[in-house]
C-alpha positions, 0 to 999 in steps of 0.5 A: 886117291888110292893105291887099287881104287877104282872108286872113292874111299871116304876116310871118316876119321878123326884125322881125316875126314876119312852103278845097276840094271833093274833086270841084270842076272841074279832075278833083280828086281824092277824098279819099285819092286821090293825083291826077296825080303824076309818081310810082311807086306808091311815091311814087318820082318818075320825073322828071328829078332836080333840078339844086341850084345856088348861090342868087342873092340874092334879086329886088324878086318875092321882096322883096330881100335879100343872097343867102343865101350859103354852104351853101345851095342853090337849084333850078328844079322843072318843074310842070304850069300846069294839074293836068289837062293834066299834059303841059300847059304846064310853070311852074317852081317856085323851091326853095331848100334847106340840107342836114342838119348831121349827115348820119349821122342824117338823117331826110329833107327837112323843108318849110316854107310860111311863109304869106301867101298870097302868102310867098317861101319862097325869101327867107324860110327862110334868114333863120330858119334860126338859129330851125330849126337843130336840126332842121337837124341831122336835116333838110334845110331845104326851101322853095319859090315856091309857084305865083303867088308870087315867081319862082314864075310870081308874079302881076303887078297894078301898077306900084310906083308905082301902088301906092304911091299905091292906098294913098293912097287912102281904103279905108274911104268915108263919102260917095258920092265916097270910095266911087267913087273906093275902086271904081275903085282896085278896079277897076283894080287887078283889071284890071291883074292881068287883063291882066300875069297872065292866064295864071296866074290860073286856076291859083294856088288852093290844091289846084293847089298842093298838087298842087305839094307832092307833086310837090316830095316825090317830086323830093326823092326821099322816100316821105312828106312831112315838112311844117311850115305856119305860117298860111295853110301850114296850109291848105295843108299840111291841104288837102294831107294831104285829097289825099294822106294815106298821102303824109304823114310828119312834119307840123306847122301852127302860126298855123292857119287855120279850114277852116270859115270862110267870108271873111266870118268869117275876116274878122271872127275876125281883127278880133276877134284883133286887137282882142284883141291890142292890148287885151292890148298896153295892158295890158302897155304900161300895167304896165311903165309904158312911157313917152313914148307919147302925153305921157308915158304909154300910149295908150288905146283912145280915143286910138287911135280918135281918131288914126285918125279925125283920119288920115281927114280928115289923113294926117301927114307922114313922112320919107320924103315919103310920107303916113300914112293912116288906112289905112296907120296900122290896118295898120302897127298890125297888123303890130306885134300880129303878135309881141309882140317888135314891141309896141315898135315900136307904141309908138314908132309911137304915141309919133310919131302922137299925141305928135309928129305924124309917122307914120315908124314906123307907115309902116315897119311898113305897108311891111312888111306890104305888102311894100314895100322900102326902094328903093319896090319891092314884093314880089308878095305883095300881087298874089299874095295876092290872086290866090290867095285870089280863086282858092280863095274863089267868094264875091263880096261886094257894097258892100250887103253890106258895109255890112249887115255893117258894125255887126257889124265896127264892134262887133268892133272900134272900130280895126280893123273898118271896115278889114275889112269892106270888104276884103271888096270884095277879090275882086268883079269878079275875073276867075276863079271861086273854087274852095269855100264852105271848104275840105276838110281831112278826111284817114283813113289820114294820120299823126297831124298836131300842130295848134298854136294860139296864146291870143293869135294875132291873124292866126288865133285858137286857135278854128281849131286846135280847128277843123282839128284836129276836120276833119282827123279823129279819129286825126289832128289832135292839138291841142296849145295855146299860152297865149301873145300873137303869130303863130304859137308856133315858137321863140317858146314853149319848151313849144311848141318842145320838142313840135315838136322832139321830134314832128320828131325823134323822131316823139314827137306830144304827148296830143290836147289838150296845153296850154303854160302 
């Protein structure tokens, strides 16, 4: 879950494994058409080559951190702000790559999108390079900040202090006063985005990002796009395949967004997914006898809901001097459910909150999800996430819509339901119209696309992978189902990792419907 998120955030870090019409406005291409692109009839770029140079440290907008060091190169690629006006104003996309270690057997470039929407690929890829070392043997590993993200004309909304203040408000209003405060806070955020990012807001949709992907492919000198999409990156990859099926190379979609769901259905599916993951965590904790939490034992679901109820009235103190609110605790719990490796931090966080009445660990988990660094600076993750989601989805919900749906969300999860329901207001009053009801991802004529779903995925429930494979089309979508926990499978599940490696390195796609026990 996320405090503002209309869609899933993938946390791609060492600690937290961390929808489109074919003929919409702006001259979108028909399915199978190449669309506007600076390429010749073989897909080669007619633009100036990329100028690669040593990478600087990630900026605050990208999330901060150290420079990636030797072996990493960065570049900027000019692309049209509005793809309907290819000769008009340009923005620059930030790119990063590490060259293949076995140059004599190099296959090509492998482009990654780690999700969000809103995650900086430039900041994320170096931290995960060890995970992809097998692929790096024969591929240049490449990632980028999508438009609106990080250093690619990143969306700017509120200041760090304004965000801190906003996250202290009650996002699940219980009375008229709290509702007025929630609506005022949402309006202030939307107004700030409109004021600070008016030029880019109409152009940060996923269709535009998919067109950018084809320009990246061409600028890299590749006839086909070899692509690894995770979480939201699966939606971006599927939209690309719909627009450019003949340019699809070896492609894997892991932790798959359901292309058939509108925002209500998506939020409800996530609510159920996070509750399932929480229940699985609680069972695992109890089976291992993890001590210390809640007075020497693992917490129960009732104890967690009681904690959250109490936080609604009285936030907990933290060593940072900030208070842990109910919303921050809910999202901190969710953050730890993205990977089984971080369940131990959830135990520690619940131990503190229930047993010691302090919120240090849960607040740190919340910060990891919201893009807040230890020095109090926020990346543009939240701003980009909302801007891209609202530029995509045409639905705009009202307070009455939320109230009507609340019983359904509460039934789906006593922990995550209310927060997920009220987050449907994220695009209310947004200054840009959304592009679609749900994305079009049919990709007839494309090469096979491996679609990987995990039965315990909280953010992108496994049913989404089945629907994505079906919508991609017969002979295109190839399903691989993993029985496991967490958001994403590569580098976590050995069976899935081997299948993905075989696809990318050997062009060997598993049989549709394969399962990894």
